[in-house]
C-alpha positions as CSV (number, residue, x, y, z in Angstrom):
1,H,77.8,99.3,71.8
2,V,78.5,96.1,69.7
3,N,82.3,96.2,70.4
4,S,81.7,96.5,74.1
5,K,79.2,93.5,74.0
6,K,81.7,91.4,72.1
7,K,84.5,92.2,74.5
8,V,82.5,91.4,77.7
9,T,81.1,88.2,76.2
10,G,84.6,87.2,75.1
11,Y,85.8,87.7,78.8
12,I,82.8,85.4,80.0
13,Q,83.8,82.7,77.5
14,K,87.3,83.0,78.6
15,G,86.2,82.5,82.1
16,I,84.4,79.4,81.1
17,D,87.4,78.2,79.1
18,E,89.8,78.7,81.9
19,G,87.9,76.8,84.3
20,A,85.6,79.0,86.4
21,R,82.2,78.0,87.2
22,V,79.2,80.1,86.2
23,V,77.1,80.7,89.0
24,T,74.4,82.7,87.3
25,G,74.3,84.4,83.9
26,G,76.7,83.2,81.2
27,L,76.7,83.7,77.4
28,G,73.6,84.8,75.6
29,T,71.1,87.8,76.0
30,P,69.2,88.1,79.2
31,E,65.6,87.3,79.2
32,G,62.9,90.0,78.8
33,V,65.2,92.4,76.7
34,P,65.2,93.1,73.0
35,S,67.7,90.7,71.2
36,S,68.8,93.6,68.9
37,G,70.3,95.5,71.9
38,Y,73.7,95.1,73.2
39,Y,72.7,93.4,76.4
40,V,74.9,90.9,78.4
41,K,73.6,88.7,81.1
42,P,74.8,89.6,84.5
43,T,77.4,86.9,85.3
44,V,78.8,85.6,88.5
45,F,81.7,83.3,88.5
46,A,82.9,81.0,91.3
47,D,86.2,78.6,91.5
48,V,88.2,81.8,90.2
49,N,91.8,82.0,91.0
50,N,94.2,85.1,90.4
51,N,95.9,83.4,87.5
52,M,92.7,83.6,85.3
53,T,92.1,86.4,82.9
54,I,88.8,87.3,84.3
55,A,90.5,87.9,87.7
56,Q,93.3,90.0,86.2
57,E,91.4,92.3,83.7
58,E,89.1,95.3,84.2
59,I,86.0,94.1,82.7
60,F,83.5,97.0,82.3
61,G,80.5,94.9,82.0
62,P,78.1,92.9,84.8
63,V,80.7,90.3,85.6
64,L,81.7,89.2,89.1
65,C,84.5,86.9,90.2
66,I,84.5,85.2,93.6
67,I,87.8,84.3,94.8
68,P,88.1,82.5,98.1
69,Y,90.8,83.4,100.8
70,E,91.8,82.4,104.0
71,N,92.4,85.5,105.9
72,E,92.5,89.3,105.6
73,D,96.1,89.4,104.6
74,E,95.5,86.9,101.7
75,A,92.5,88.9,100.5
76,V,94.6,92.1,100.3
77,D,97.2,90.3,98.6
78,I,94.9,88.9,96.0
79,A,93.1,92.4,95.5
80,N,96.4,94.0,94.9
81,D,97.9,91.3,92.8
82,T,96.7,93.1,89.4
83,I,98.3,95.8,87.1
84,Y,95.0,97.7,87.6
85,G,93.5,99.5,90.5
86,L,90.2,101.4,89.8
87,S,88.1,100.4,92.6
88,N,87.6,97.9,95.3
89,G,84.9,97.1,97.7
90,V,84.9,95.9,101.4
91,A,82.2,94.5,103.3
92,G,82.3,93.6,107.1
93,A,80.4,94.0,110.3
94,N,83.5,95.4,112.1
95,M,83.9,98.9,110.8
96,D,87.4,99.4,112.1
97,R,88.6,96.1,110.6
98,A,86.9,97.1,107.2
99,M,88.7,100.6,107.2
100,D,92.0,98.8,108.0
101,V,91.5,96.5,105.0
102,A,90.4,99.5,102.8
103,S,93.5,101.4,103.6
104,R,95.7,98.6,102.4
105,L,94.1,98.3,99.0
106,R,96.0,99.6,96.0
107,S,93.2,101.5,94.2
108,G,91.9,104.9,93.4
109,Q,88.7,104.3,95.4
110,V,87.3,101.8,98.0
111,H,83.7,101.3,98.8
112,V,83.3,100.0,102.4
113,N,79.8,98.5,103.1
114,S,78.2,100.8,100.3
115,T,78.6,101.6,96.6
116,Q,77.6,105.2,97.2
117,Q,80.2,107.9,96.3
118,S,80.3,111.6,96.5
119,L,80.8,114.0,93.4
120,L,83.1,115.9,95.9
121,A,85.6,113.1,96.3
122,P,88.1,112.5,93.7
123,F,87.6,109.6,91.2
124,G,90.4,107.9,89.4
125,G,92.7,104.9,89.8
126,Y,96.3,103.5,90.6
127,K,98.5,101.8,88.4
128,Q,97.3,101.1,84.9
129,S,93.8,102.3,85.7
130,G,95.2,105.8,85.4
131,D,96.8,108.4,87.6
132,G,94.5,111.5,86.9
133,R,91.5,112.3,88.9
134,E,88.0,113.6,88.0
135,W,85.4,115.3,90.3
136,G,86.0,117.2,93.4
137,K,89.2,119.4,94.2
138,Y,91.7,116.9,92.6
139,G,89.6,116.8,89.4
140,L,89.8,120.6,89.0
141,E,93.5,120.7,89.6
142,D,94.1,119.0,86.2
143,F,92.9,122.2,84.7
144,L,95.2,124.7,86.7
145,Q,98.6,125.6,86.0
146,V,101.0,126.4,88.9
147,K,103.6,129.2,88.7
148,S,106.4,129.9,90.9
149,I,107.6,133.6,90.9
150,N,111.2,134.0,92.4
151,K,112.8,137.2,93.2
152,P,115.9,138.1,94.9
153,K,115.9,138.7,98.6
154,L,116.5,142.3,99.4
155,R,119.5,142.7,101.6
156,K,119.7,145.5,104.2
157,S,122.6,147.7,103.3
158,K,125.3,148.2,106.0
159,M,125.8,152.0,106.4
């Protein structure tokens, strides 16, 4: 859609304007695709910090921001320092450490060493990425209504 393309290319321009370095991609149409379509170059930015717009917004397009960190605690702080929380990814050779980091991230889903997901698992975000769920048991619960029926407790008569 034309508005989506404008929005994503606007974020790419904003990243450039705020001092992020384009590693690959950038503005313009990717090679080998029709110029009449709504295609955006997959773009990777380096030299990004968490004060930049591209680090703080949910960009629903092919844009990746690389933000350096010194240790796992700082990485978690950077990842959680946003008003959004739809999805995160953790990659690591030590699965126990990767799972520990994943458990500390404030997002509705975390991919560990993979991008696969199950349709049985709930999908949805935290914070301003939404609080509802789709897919799986939790997705179905939005369509259910819970009812409590209370009745007086019968007392045994004293005769």
